[in-house]
C-alpha positions as CSV (number, residue, x, y, z in Angstrom):
1,M,-28.0,-116.2,13.0
2,I,-31.3,-117.3,12.8
3,S,-33.1,-120.8,13.7
4,I,-34.6,-123.0,11.4
5,D,-38.0,-121.8,12.7
6,E,-37.2,-118.1,12.3
7,A,-36.2,-118.9,8.9
8,E,-39.6,-120.8,8.0
9,G,-41.4,-118.1,9.5
10,D,-39.7,-115.1,7.9
11,I,-38.6,-116.3,4.5
12,F,-39.6,-120.0,3.9
13,K,-43.3,-120.0,3.5
14,P,-45.4,-121.8,0.6
15,Y,-47.0,-118.5,0.3
16,L,-43.9,-116.6,-0.9
17,A,-43.2,-119.3,-3.1
18,K,-46.7,-118.9,-4.9
19,L,-46.0,-114.9,-5.0
20,L,-42.8,-115.4,-6.6
21,E,-44.3,-117.6,-9.0
22,Q,-46.9,-115.4,-9.8
23,A,-44.7,-112.4,-10.0
24,G,-42.7,-114.4,-12.6
25,S,-39.6,-115.0,-10.6
26,T,-37.2,-117.7,-11.6
27,K,-37.8,-121.4,-10.9
28,K,-34.6,-121.8,-9.3
29,L,-35.9,-118.8,-6.5
30,I,-39.0,-120.7,-6.4
31,E,-37.5,-124.1,-5.7
32,I,-34.9,-122.6,-3.1
33,I,-38.3,-121.2,-1.0
34,N,-39.9,-124.6,-1.4
35,L,-36.9,-126.4,0.0
36,G,-36.4,-124.1,2.6
37,C,-40.0,-125.0,3.8
38,E,-38.8,-128.7,4.2
39,L,-35.9,-127.9,6.6
40,E,-38.0,-128.4,9.8
41,D,-39.0,-132.0,8.0
42,V,-35.6,-132.6,7.3
43,E,-34.5,-131.8,11.1
44,S,-37.1,-134.2,12.7
45,L,-36.8,-136.9,10.1
46,Y,-33.2,-137.1,8.9
47,P,-31.2,-134.6,11.4
48,E,-28.0,-136.3,10.2
49,N,-28.8,-134.6,6.6
50,L,-29.6,-131.0,8.0
51,Q,-26.4,-129.6,7.8
52,A,-25.7,-130.8,4.4
53,Q,-29.3,-129.6,3.4
54,I,-28.5,-126.0,4.6
55,E,-25.3,-125.8,2.9
56,D,-27.0,-126.7,-0.4
57,L,-29.7,-124.3,0.2
58,L,-27.2,-121.6,0.9
59,S,-25.0,-122.5,-2.2
60,K,-28.2,-122.1,-4.5
61,S,-29.1,-119.3,-2.8
62,L,-25.9,-117.4,-3.5
63,T,-25.7,-118.7,-7.0
64,V,-29.2,-117.5,-7.8
65,I,-28.1,-114.0,-6.3
66,S,-24.9,-113.8,-7.9
67,Q,-26.2,-114.5,-11.5
68,S,-29.0,-112.1,-11.2
69,E,-28.4,-108.8,-13.2
70,N,-30.0,-106.7,-10.3
71,F,-28.1,-108.2,-7.4
72,G,-25.0,-110.2,-8.4
73,R,-22.9,-107.1,-8.1
74,L,-23.8,-107.1,-4.4
75,I,-22.3,-110.3,-3.2
76,D,-18.8,-109.4,-1.8
77,R,-18.5,-111.8,1.2
78,E,-18.2,-115.0,1.7
79,I,-20.8,-117.2,3.8
80,K,-19.5,-119.4,6.4
81,I,-21.8,-122.2,8.4
82,V,-20.9,-121.9,12.0
83,E,-22.1,-124.9,14.4
84,D,-22.8,-124.6,17.8
């Protein structure tokens, strides 16, 4: 389990979205990265919406991965969100 700060620091970076765009990645993947960059804003401005945003982000991520020819076959587990 990682925190929002860790996720933003490791995965959700505007720089990564730009690199993915330059590499020709799908628009859906770039959108996921950009949405992830906004999680801290959601947490501070609309904390009541944070859980729904995270669930939506996970759902979109799994959809993109499962539809990928290269990675779709690797999804064999269910991801559950656990609240503290």
